[in-house]
All heavy atoms as an XYZ file, in Angstrom:
823
protein
N      99.376     89.987    125.412
C      98.667     91.116    125.911
C      99.457     92.456    125.557
O      98.784     93.467    125.178
C      98.481     91.022    127.385
C      97.629     92.062    128.120
C      96.264     92.013    127.531
C      97.623     91.882    129.578
N     100.766     92.375    125.729
C     101.549     93.510    125.423
C     101.452     93.928    123.963
O     101.462     95.098    123.589
C     103.028     93.367    125.842
C     103.211     93.357    127.388
O     102.384     93.987    128.006
O     104.167     92.748    127.749
N     101.477     92.861    123.059
C     101.304     93.104    121.631
C      99.930     93.857    121.320
O      99.914     94.759    120.480
C     101.356     91.835    120.895
C     102.842     91.351    120.699
O     103.785     92.062    120.811
N     102.981     90.014    120.442
N      98.913     93.305    121.932
C      97.595     93.940    121.640
C      97.567     95.385    122.163
O      96.993     96.269    121.566
C      96.476     93.108    122.353
C      96.293     91.738    121.704
C      95.267     90.973    122.564
C      95.782     91.885    120.285
N      98.276     95.679    123.300
C      98.272     97.021    123.809
C      99.113     97.934    122.851
O      98.732     99.030    122.613
C      98.859     97.023    125.226
C      97.882     96.655    126.317
C      98.581     96.715    127.666
O      99.611     96.138    127.927
N      97.837     97.415    128.584
N     100.172     97.368    122.310
C     101.072     98.155    121.487
C     100.359     98.555    120.204
O     100.681     99.686    119.683
C     102.323     97.326    121.167
N      99.442     97.846    119.695
C      98.775     98.234    118.508
C      97.367     98.738    118.756
O      96.489     98.873    117.837
C      98.719     97.029    117.521
C      97.977     95.834    118.024
C     100.120     96.665    116.956
C      97.733     94.752    117.013
N      97.089     99.088    119.938
C      95.785     99.691    120.340
C      94.577     98.811    120.034
O      93.562     99.329    119.584
C      95.659    101.107    119.789
C      96.662    101.993    120.121
O      97.089    102.075    121.293
N      97.250    102.736    119.213
N      94.710     97.514    120.217
C      93.636     96.538    119.990
C      92.938     96.094    121.275
O      91.980     95.474    121.245
C      94.182     95.350    119.228
N      93.389     96.612    122.401
C      92.827     96.257    123.679
C      92.857     97.366    124.653
O      93.750     98.285    124.499
C      93.510     95.000    124.262
C      92.765     94.410    125.453
C      94.935     95.324    124.715
C      93.301     93.101    125.911
N      91.894     97.497    125.446
C      91.941     98.576    126.445
C      91.723     97.953    127.835
O      91.044     96.936    127.966
C      90.872     99.718    126.212
C      89.465     99.262    126.140
C      88.548    100.374    125.845
N      87.278     99.837    125.390
C      86.863     99.796    124.137
N      87.633    100.330    123.197
N      85.687     99.296    123.760
N      92.364     98.523    128.799
C      92.218     97.975    130.179
C      91.701     99.112    131.041
O      92.294    100.090    131.164
C      93.567     97.488    130.709
C      94.198     96.409    129.788
C      93.512     96.991    132.138
C      95.526     95.968    130.086
N      90.439     98.827    131.520
C      89.817     99.794    132.431
C      89.568     99.193    133.701
O      88.874     98.039    133.834
C      88.519    100.274    131.745
C      87.757    101.278    132.710
C      88.764    100.896    130.392
N      90.106     99.693    134.774
C      89.919     99.186    136.102
C      90.334     97.729    136.225
O      89.703     96.903    136.870
C      88.504     99.337    136.638
C      88.053    100.737    136.698
O      88.911    101.593    137.024
O      86.886    101.070    136.485
N      91.441     97.384    135.546
C      91.966     96.017    135.578
C      91.215     95.030    134.713
O      91.566     93.834    134.731
N      90.252     95.438    134.005
C      89.386     94.566    133.122
C      89.989     94.733    131.623
O      89.885     95.825    131.104
C      87.933     94.790    133.222
C      87.481     94.594    134.638
C      87.254     93.923    132.263
C      86.076     94.933    134.949
N      90.370     93.663    131.037
C      90.807     93.646    129.650
C      89.565     93.639    128.757
O      88.734     92.783    128.906
C      91.746     92.562    129.381
C      92.957     92.540    130.279
C      93.633     91.178    130.307
O      93.209     90.250    129.630
O      94.617     91.115    131.075
N      89.580     94.437    127.677
C      88.413     94.443    126.815
C      88.974     94.775    125.405
O      89.617     95.672    125.113
C      87.470     95.524    127.234
C      86.154     95.629    126.439
C      85.282     96.733    127.008
O      84.761     96.470    128.098
O      85.154     97.738    126.300
N      88.565     93.886    124.387
C      88.913     94.143    123.068
C      88.132     95.272    122.488
O      86.906     95.350    122.657
C      88.705     92.828    122.189
C      89.608     91.655    122.443
C      89.150     90.477    121.625
C      91.099     91.933    122.167
N      88.771     96.079    121.657
C      88.004     97.103    120.938
C      87.712     96.500    119.610
O      87.918     95.321    119.292
C      88.813     98.443    120.898
C      90.093     98.314    120.178
O      90.369     97.313    119.446
N      91.125     99.197    120.488
N      87.144     97.301    118.692
C      86.735     96.779    117.384
C      87.869     96.227    116.598
O      87.871     95.023    116.066
C      86.074     97.883    116.557
N      89.093     96.835    116.673
C      90.329     96.398    115.973
C      90.646     94.956    116.628
O      90.982     94.040    115.915
C      91.446     97.343    116.047
C      92.813     96.839    115.523
C      92.685     96.523    114.060
C      93.861     97.906    115.774
N      90.679     94.996    117.875
C      91.107     93.784    118.640
C      90.153     92.580    118.264
O      90.587     91.455    118.159
N      88.841     92.901    118.175
C      87.841     91.859    117.800
C      88.202     91.229    116.465
O      88.245     90.039    116.308
C      86.446     92.415    117.826
C      85.376     91.452    117.296
C      84.932     90.445    118.094
C      84.981     91.533    115.980
C      84.001     89.522    117.644
C      84.018     90.646    115.469
C      83.541     89.633    116.358
N      88.473     92.107    115.469
C      88.831     91.579    114.082
C      90.100     90.867    114.104
O      90.234     89.877    113.445
C      88.736     92.709    113.142
C      87.386     93.299    112.838
N      86.428     92.567    112.257
C      86.862     94.402    113.210
C      85.268     93.270    112.191
N      85.508     94.433    112.785
N      91.045     91.382    114.797
C      92.392     90.674    114.877
C      92.243     89.315    115.567
O      93.011     88.285    115.156
C      93.461     91.574    115.609
C      93.878     92.806    114.939
C      94.764     93.575    115.826
C      94.479     92.487    113.565
N      91.358     89.197    116.471
C      91.194     87.880    117.175
C      90.658     86.818    116.226
O      90.759     85.639    116.444
C      90.282     88.095    118.418
N      90.023     87.202    115.168
C      89.489     86.353    114.239
C      90.497     85.750    113.175
O      90.283     84.783    112.530
C      88.331     87.002    113.336
C      87.285     87.575    114.194
C      86.598     86.672    115.130
O      86.127     85.641    114.748
N      86.466     87.028    116.416
N      91.688     86.384    113.146
C      92.740     86.063    112.250
C      93.728     85.073    112.809
O      94.161     85.358    113.992
C      93.428     87.265    111.630
C      92.592     88.311    110.935
C      93.398     89.516    110.615
C      92.038     87.708    109.623
N      94.183     84.079    112.045
C      95.193     83.084    112.602
C      96.572     83.697    112.470
O      97.476     83.074    111.943
C      94.994     81.881    111.816
C      94.492     82.448    110.519
C      93.703     83.604    110.801
N      96.802     84.939    112.859
C      98.189     85.620    112.694
C      98.487     86.285    113.989
O      97.659     86.586    114.874
C      97.988     86.681    111.566
C      97.480     86.290    110.229
C      97.096     87.477    109.412
C      98.656     85.509    109.512
N      99.761     86.686    114.046
C     100.184     87.516    115.232
C      99.527     88.881    114.999
O      99.202     89.325    113.826
C     101.691     87.664    115.257
C     102.324     88.434    114.165
O     102.532     87.835    113.093
O     102.489     89.717    114.297
N      99.276     89.602    116.040
C      98.500     90.887    115.978
C      99.133     91.931    115.043
O      98.383     92.637    114.326
C      98.501     91.398    117.366
C      98.666     90.215    118.256
C      99.551     89.260    117.451
N     100.450     92.078    115.005
C     101.084     93.022    114.169
C     100.854     92.788    112.645
O     100.505     93.709    111.955
C     102.610     93.178    114.512
C     102.855     93.776    115.780
N     103.010     93.047    116.942
C     103.003     95.167    116.131
C     103.256     93.942    117.958
N     103.243     95.212    117.500
N     101.023     91.527    112.322
C     100.795     91.115    110.911
C      99.327     91.308    110.506
O      98.936     91.733    109.456
C     101.299     89.697    110.600
O     102.679     89.633    111.045
C     101.163     89.325    109.202
N      98.422     90.909    111.430
C      97.012     91.044    111.205
C      96.616     92.516    111.051
O      95.862     92.763    110.077
N      97.102     93.334    111.867
C      96.860     94.837    111.675
C      97.317     95.321    110.385
O      96.662     96.093    109.760
C      97.383     95.574    112.875
C      96.978     97.108    112.816
C      97.430     97.805    113.964
C      97.044     99.381    113.909
N      97.578    100.112    115.063
N      98.543     94.889    109.976
C      99.061     95.316    108.698
C      98.160     94.925    107.524
O      97.823     95.689    106.686
C     100.484     94.760    108.521
C     101.174     95.147    107.225
S     102.818     94.536    107.076
C     102.622     92.831    106.984
N      97.618     93.652    107.613
C      96.789     93.241    106.534
C      95.416     93.963    106.573
O      94.899     94.406    105.513
C      96.549     91.664    106.649
C      97.906     91.003    106.266
C      95.404     91.205    105.752
C      97.895     89.500    106.578
N      94.859     94.180    107.735
C      93.550     94.933    107.811
C      93.798     96.419    107.369
O      92.909     96.945    106.556
C      93.126     94.977    109.286
C      92.487     93.668    109.808
C      92.086     93.761    111.271
C      91.266     93.232    108.978
N      94.872     96.994    107.636
C      95.070     98.355    107.227
C      95.360     98.357    105.670
O      94.898     99.325    105.013
C      96.296     99.018    107.861
C      96.102     99.255    109.335
S      94.764    100.448    109.657
C      93.736     99.564    110.755
N      96.025     97.316    105.138
C      96.204     97.202    103.669
C      94.853     97.088    102.989
O      94.711     97.761    101.874
N      93.962     96.422    103.568
C      92.579     96.262    102.981
C      91.845     97.666    103.052
O      91.257     98.090    102.077
C      91.812     95.232    103.705
N      91.966     98.331    104.134
C      91.317     99.581    104.315
C      91.805    100.657    103.353
O      91.057    101.427    102.756
C      91.384    100.124    105.796
C      90.583     99.247    106.800
C      91.044    101.574    105.903
C      90.793     99.390    108.133
N      93.176    100.689    103.138
C      93.739    101.683    102.287
C      93.974    101.190    100.899
O      94.715    101.885    100.113
C      95.126    102.171    102.903
C      94.850    102.896    104.147
C      95.258    102.475    105.368
C      94.355    104.241    104.120
C      95.058    103.141    106.608
C      94.165    104.964    105.242
C      94.529    104.423    106.509
N      93.327    100.110    100.481
C      93.322     99.620     99.130
C      94.734     99.290     98.536
O      95.024     99.635     97.433
C      92.587    100.612     98.181
O      91.247    100.682     98.612
N      95.587     98.744     99.400
C      96.963     98.376     98.925
C      97.189     96.911     99.391
O      98.261     96.621     99.953
C      97.989     99.287     99.381
S      98.099     99.602    101.198
N      96.156     96.123     99.357
C      96.250     94.732     99.978
C      97.250     93.839     99.294
O      97.984     93.052     99.904
C      94.924     94.071    100.010
C      94.742     92.803    100.671
C      95.151     93.051    102.101
C      93.406     92.273    100.646
N      97.433     93.951     97.958
C      98.404     92.977     97.220
C      99.804     93.067     97.703
O     100.382     92.110     98.199
C      98.378     93.177     95.686
C      97.064     92.612     95.101
O      96.442     91.778     95.730
O      96.817     92.996     93.925
N     100.435     94.300     97.783
C     101.784     94.330     98.286
C     101.903     93.964     99.781
O     102.880     93.431    100.275
C     102.219     95.776     98.010
C     100.952     96.524     97.709
C      99.942     95.603     97.239
N     100.798     94.344    100.525
C     100.832     94.082    101.954
C     100.733     92.539    102.216
O     101.473     92.077    103.101
C      99.654     94.824    102.713
C      99.535     94.309    104.124
C      99.864     96.340    102.635
N      99.963     91.847    101.435
C      99.917     90.403    101.559
C     101.274     89.731    101.174
O     101.731     88.796    101.896
C      98.823     89.824    100.714
C      97.394     90.084    101.238
C      96.372     89.482    100.244
C      97.184     89.413    102.576
N     102.002     90.329    100.223
C     103.258     89.797     99.848
C     104.328     89.990    100.957
O     104.992     89.076    101.296
C     103.835     90.504     98.610
O     102.947     90.229     97.460
N     104.185     91.223    101.536
C     105.121     91.472    102.635
C     104.817     90.553    103.872
O     105.677     89.951    104.517
C     105.093     92.963    103.055
C     105.823     93.248    104.348
C     105.684     93.790    101.978
N     103.591     90.458    104.165
C     103.126     89.618    105.310
C     103.553     88.126    105.092
O     104.061     87.532    106.084
C     101.636     89.689    105.499
N     103.389     87.596    103.897
C     103.884     86.280    103.590
C     105.361     86.165    103.755
O     105.844     85.148    104.327
C     103.410     85.884    102.132
N     106.108     87.136    103.311
C     107.569     87.160    103.439
C     107.976     87.173    104.931
O     108.968     86.466    105.277
C     108.184     88.280    102.727
C     109.694     88.192    102.678
O     110.251     87.311    102.170
N     110.308     89.196    103.266
N     107.230     87.875    105.737
C     107.576     87.942    107.137
C     107.361     86.584    107.875
O     107.953     86.322    108.902
C     106.719     89.004    107.844
C     107.110     90.483    107.442
C     106.135     91.414    108.133
C     108.492     90.873    107.970
N     106.497     85.805    107.293
C     106.169     84.531    107.928
C     107.144     83.388    107.570
O     107.084     82.341    108.112
C     104.811     84.098    107.471
O     103.807     85.032    107.796
N     108.033     83.664    106.598
C     108.975     82.581    106.165
C     110.292     83.182    106.135
O     110.562     84.348    106.323
C     108.576     82.049    104.747
C     107.179     81.364    104.806
C     106.085     82.046    104.379
C     107.059     80.048    105.153
C     104.790     81.427    104.373
C     105.855     79.403    105.232
C     104.759     80.163    104.808
N     111.294     82.249    105.756
C     112.647     82.762    105.655
C     112.872     83.627    104.404
O     111.897     83.794    103.559
C     113.657     81.607    105.570
C     113.369     80.572    104.424
C     114.280     79.397    104.612
C     114.008     78.440    103.421
N     114.875     77.318    103.449
N     114.018     84.180    104.229
C     114.208     85.114    103.157
C     113.902     84.531    101.718
O     114.243     83.426    101.466
C     115.735     85.501    103.130
C     116.057     86.726    102.336
O     115.174     87.310    101.774
O     117.234     87.030    102.154
N     113.258     85.293    100.928
C     112.851     84.779     99.594
C     113.919     84.734     98.587
O     113.776     84.225     97.543
C     111.694     85.697     99.124
N     115.121     85.295     98.923
C     116.158     85.462     97.959
C     117.189     84.451     98.167
O     117.678     84.210     99.236
C     116.837     86.859     98.020
C     115.833     87.931     97.624
C     115.136     88.512     98.617
C     115.712     88.309     96.317
C     114.222     89.557     98.296
C     114.756     89.320     95.932
C     114.114     89.998     96.965
N     117.546     83.757     97.038
C     118.673     82.820     97.080
C     119.932     83.652     96.672
O     119.930     84.208     95.583
C     118.420     81.694     96.006
C     119.541     80.700     95.862
C     119.707     79.897     97.127
C     119.180     79.759     94.659
N     120.907     83.631     97.554
C     122.174     84.355     97.293
C     123.265     83.320     97.052
O     123.702     82.642     97.995
C     122.460     85.234     98.529
C     123.676     86.039     98.290
C     121.325     86.104     98.867
N     123.677     83.250     95.713
C     124.838     82.372     95.475
C     126.080     82.780     96.209
O     126.321     83.953     96.351
C     124.972     82.483     93.932
C     123.722     83.046     93.440
C     123.180     83.954     94.587
N     126.898     81.793     96.581
C     128.139     82.059     97.265
C     129.057     82.947     96.337
O     129.209     82.651     95.161
C     128.795     80.730     97.539
C     129.837     80.687     98.705
C     129.196     81.207     99.978
C     130.402     79.332     98.802
N     129.513     84.062     96.942
C     130.389     84.938     96.201
C     129.613     85.998     95.461
O     130.257     86.883     94.814
N     128.318     85.980     95.459
C     127.468     86.926     94.665
C     126.720     87.868     95.735
O     125.746     88.554     95.338
C     126.515     86.276     93.801
C     127.181     85.365     92.776
C     127.756     86.193     91.650
C     128.207     85.218     90.544
N     128.748     85.918     89.401
N     127.075     87.914     96.940
C     126.381     88.647     98.011
C     126.329     90.163     97.597
O     125.309     90.771     97.724
C     127.105     88.488     99.375
C     126.921     87.067     99.886
C     128.112     86.230     99.435
O     128.929     86.620     98.605
O     128.141     85.012     99.947
N     127.445     90.776     97.180
C     127.503     92.154     96.868
C     126.563     92.455     95.691
O     125.846     93.440     95.703
C     128.969     92.567     96.476
C     129.022     94.076     96.319
C     130.458     94.494     96.149
C     130.509     96.026     95.928
N     131.856     96.547     95.781
N     126.534     91.626     94.669
C     125.679     91.846     93.491
C     124.247     91.740     93.870
O     123.440     92.579     93.492
C     125.980     90.749     92.436
C     125.114     90.741     91.208
C     125.239     92.118     90.493
C     125.369     89.633     90.339
N     123.850     90.785     94.721
C     122.504     90.654     95.225
C     122.094     91.901     96.059
O     120.969     92.424     95.910
C     122.271     89.354     96.025
C     120.957     89.307     96.683
C     122.504     88.168     95.150
N     122.998     92.335     96.899
C     122.734     93.606     97.686
C     122.466     94.791     96.777
O     121.594     95.564     97.043
C     123.814     93.868     98.632
C     123.877     92.865     99.805
O     122.816     92.246    100.127
O     124.899     92.747    100.493
N     123.229     94.861     95.739
C     123.084     96.055     94.814
C     121.753     95.953     94.090
O     121.035     96.951     93.890
C     124.215     96.050     93.742
C     125.591     96.448     94.338
C     126.724     96.216     93.361
O     126.516     95.781     92.186
O     127.864     96.474     93.750
N     121.362     94.777     93.672
C     120.047     94.582     93.062
C     118.935     94.863     94.032
O     117.990     95.583     93.633
C     119.945     93.116     92.422
C     120.914     92.988     91.339
C     118.470     92.845     91.987
C     121.147     91.537     90.836
N     119.045     94.470     95.259
C     117.987     94.721     96.221
C     117.908     96.204     96.462
O     116.781     96.805     96.572
C     118.296     94.122     97.591
C     118.057     92.571     97.576
C     118.382     92.061     98.971
C     118.070     90.570     99.111
N     118.300     90.029    100.429
N     119.079     96.915     96.520
C     119.043     98.337     96.714
C     118.355     99.013     95.548
O     117.586    100.038     95.710
C     120.499     98.908     96.849
O     121.076     98.231     97.996
C     120.481    100.410     97.033
N     118.590     98.556     94.299
C     117.987     99.124     93.143
C     116.432     98.957     93.172
O     115.670     99.898     92.883
C     118.478     98.450     91.876
C     118.012     98.998     90.629
C     118.612     98.283     89.399
O     119.750     97.930     89.386
O     117.711     97.993     88.433
N     115.991     97.793     93.628
C     114.508     97.567     93.758
C     113.904     98.404     94.874
O     112.718     98.753     94.816
C     114.272     96.085     93.950
C     114.076     95.298     92.594
C     115.098     94.451     92.285
C     113.005     95.459     91.798
C     114.987     93.731     91.122
C     112.940     94.823     90.658
C     113.968     93.885     90.232
N     114.698     98.664     95.913
C     114.183     99.484     97.084
C     114.019    100.933     96.630
O     113.135    101.637     97.216
C     115.084     99.316     98.254
N     114.803    101.448     95.647
C     114.662    102.744     95.206
C     115.150    103.724     96.337
O     116.026    103.383     97.064
N     114.496    104.812     96.516
C     114.830    105.777     97.503
C     114.213    105.487     98.859
O     114.355    106.227     99.796
C     114.388    107.193     97.038
O     112.988    107.225     96.933
N     113.538    104.319     99.000
C     112.805    104.072    100.241
C     113.656    103.471    101.311
O     113.456    103.634    102.505
C     111.701    103.026    100.013
O     112.197    101.800     99.610
C     110.697    103.552     98.969
N     114.761    102.839    101.003
C     115.594    102.086    101.936
C     114.760    101.090    102.768
O     115.118    100.901    103.959
C     116.408    103.014    102.799
S     117.462    104.116    101.930
N     113.784    100.530    102.170
C     112.852     99.616    102.926
C     112.937     98.181    102.334
O     112.658     98.015    101.071
C     111.448    100.137    102.895
O     110.526     99.182    103.271
N     113.206     97.188    103.049
C     113.116     95.870    102.641
C     111.758     95.500    102.216
O     111.572     94.665    101.303
C     113.644     94.897    103.728
C     115.112     94.972    103.945
O     115.820     95.557    103.066
O     115.606     94.473    105.007
N     110.718     96.029    102.872
C     109.345     95.620    102.489
C     108.912     96.259    101.155
O     108.365     95.486    100.374
C     108.426     96.228    103.640
C     108.711     95.572    104.984
N     108.889     94.202    105.184
C     108.735     96.130    106.160
C     109.084     93.980    106.454
N     109.053     95.105    107.101
N     109.358     97.466    100.915
C     109.033     98.090     99.625
C     109.821     97.372     98.533
O     109.367     97.147     97.429
C     109.306     99.562     99.584
C     108.230    100.401    100.174
C     108.474    101.171    101.285
C     106.918    100.412     99.634
C     107.473    101.956    101.814
C     105.924    101.146    100.233
C     106.197    101.924    101.316
N     111.013     96.961     98.856
C     111.888     96.288     97.907
C     111.205     94.984     97.498
O     111.136     94.688     96.300
C     113.289     96.024     98.516
C     114.241     95.263     97.626
S     114.208     93.513     97.789
C     114.431     93.189     99.509
N     110.759     94.229     98.495
C     110.098     92.904     98.088
C     108.835     93.167     97.336
O     108.563     92.433     96.349
C     109.772     92.204     99.453
C     109.061     90.838     99.176
C     110.019     89.818     98.590
C     108.471     90.293    100.485
N     108.053     94.202     97.691
C     106.842     94.401     96.961
C     107.171     94.806     95.494
O     106.488     94.366     94.596
C     106.025     95.521     97.603
N     108.177     95.561     95.315
C     108.629     95.925     93.972
C     109.185     94.749     93.144
O     108.883     94.624     91.956
C     109.747     97.065     93.995
C     109.187     98.344     94.470
O     108.013     98.585     94.406
N     110.072     99.211     95.001
N     109.861     93.853     93.829
C     110.357     92.664     93.160
C     109.194     91.795     92.699
O     109.174     91.314     91.555
C     111.276     91.829     94.123
C     111.518     90.379     93.585
C     112.605     92.553     94.319
N     108.139     91.632     93.523
C     107.003     90.764     93.185
C     106.227     91.437     92.119
O     105.851     90.747     91.094
C     106.153     90.512     94.385
C     106.963     89.567     95.346
C     104.830     89.880     94.072
C     106.293     89.372     96.741
N     106.109     92.763     92.118
C     105.428     93.475     91.025
C     106.176     93.335     89.695
O     105.477     93.011     88.679
C     105.344     94.980     91.343
O     104.548     95.136     92.606
C     104.638     95.727     90.257
N     107.465     93.476     89.702
C     108.197     93.308     88.523
C     108.165     91.779     87.921
O     108.109     91.593     86.835
C     109.693     93.720     88.716
C     109.876     95.223     88.799
C     109.512     95.939     87.625
O     109.813     95.502     86.452
O     108.963     97.052     87.715
N     108.126     90.921     88.879
C     107.990     89.413     88.461
C     106.680     89.261     87.784
O     106.647     88.658     86.660
C     108.036     88.558     89.691
C     107.744     87.119     89.434
C     108.702     86.251     88.806
C     106.477     86.681     89.593
C     108.408     84.984     88.599
C     106.173     85.345     89.382
C     107.097     84.521     88.825
O     106.803     83.224     88.537
N     105.573     89.746     88.281
C     104.344     89.664     87.647
C     104.233     90.329     86.318
O     103.638     89.858     85.284
C     103.108     90.056     88.517
C     102.866     89.034     89.574
C     102.957     89.296     90.877
C     102.404     87.712     89.216
C     102.717     88.285     91.879
C     102.172     86.730     90.232
C     102.320     87.081     91.529
O     102.059     86.126     92.446
N     104.792     91.565     86.214
C     104.841     92.287     84.928
C     105.684     91.488     83.955
O     105.216     91.432     82.776
C     105.439     93.630     85.214
C     104.581     94.621     85.966
C     105.355     95.914     86.174
C     103.263     94.951     85.256
N     106.815     90.963     84.255
C     107.623     90.206     83.331
C     106.897     88.886     82.981
O     106.919     88.543     81.785
C     108.953     89.838     83.970
N     106.186     88.249     83.882
C     105.444     87.115     83.570
C     104.372     87.325     82.561
O     104.081     86.605     81.683
C     105.011     86.371     84.838
C     104.405     84.978     84.552
O     105.048     84.239     83.899
O     103.292     84.725     85.108
N     103.673     88.500     82.787
C     102.592     88.870     81.907
C     103.037     89.225     80.473
O     102.313     88.936     79.512
C     101.761     89.936     82.459
C     100.906     89.554     83.596
O     100.567     88.376     83.769
N     100.572     90.530     84.503
N     104.227     89.684     80.339
C     104.820     90.059     78.938
C     105.028     88.763     78.220
O     104.965     88.757     76.949
C     106.092     90.828     79.169
C     105.882     92.296     79.509
C     107.282     92.979     79.686
C     107.079     94.333     80.137
N     108.344     95.032     80.283
N     105.345     87.696     78.981
C     105.672     86.440     78.235
C     104.446     85.562     77.879
O     104.549     84.574     77.251
C     106.655     85.611     78.975
C     107.965     86.236     79.158
N     108.849     86.430     78.150
C     108.592     86.778     80.289
C     109.923     87.012     78.539
N     109.797     87.306     79.821
N     103.297     86.047     78.279
C     102.069     85.224     78.052
C     101.276     85.756     76.879
O     101.344     86.833     76.405
C     101.181     85.180     79.273
C     101.827     84.366     80.421
C     100.910     84.291     81.634
O      99.767     84.837     81.631
N     101.380     83.637     82.617
């Protein structure tokens, strides 16, 4: 209930809980409300591909394999992919984009 209130998906009037339009759509998704809202907003703002990548990453453990003793190198590479955003989510979206671009060059 607190999660739904935090993302404005429910309203409580006179002690009665009622889903609004956003809450109705989120209730149809088999996801936590925050991830569901992120995906719906990604669809609305036409940036669904990177948002789905981030949502998938949030649902599982870290996507990066860090070899023992290479932690600093991996952190530097992650920082490079993040650019000026300082965001792990943008970094991951950039890594996935670069992966697909590199894969397409080899085909």
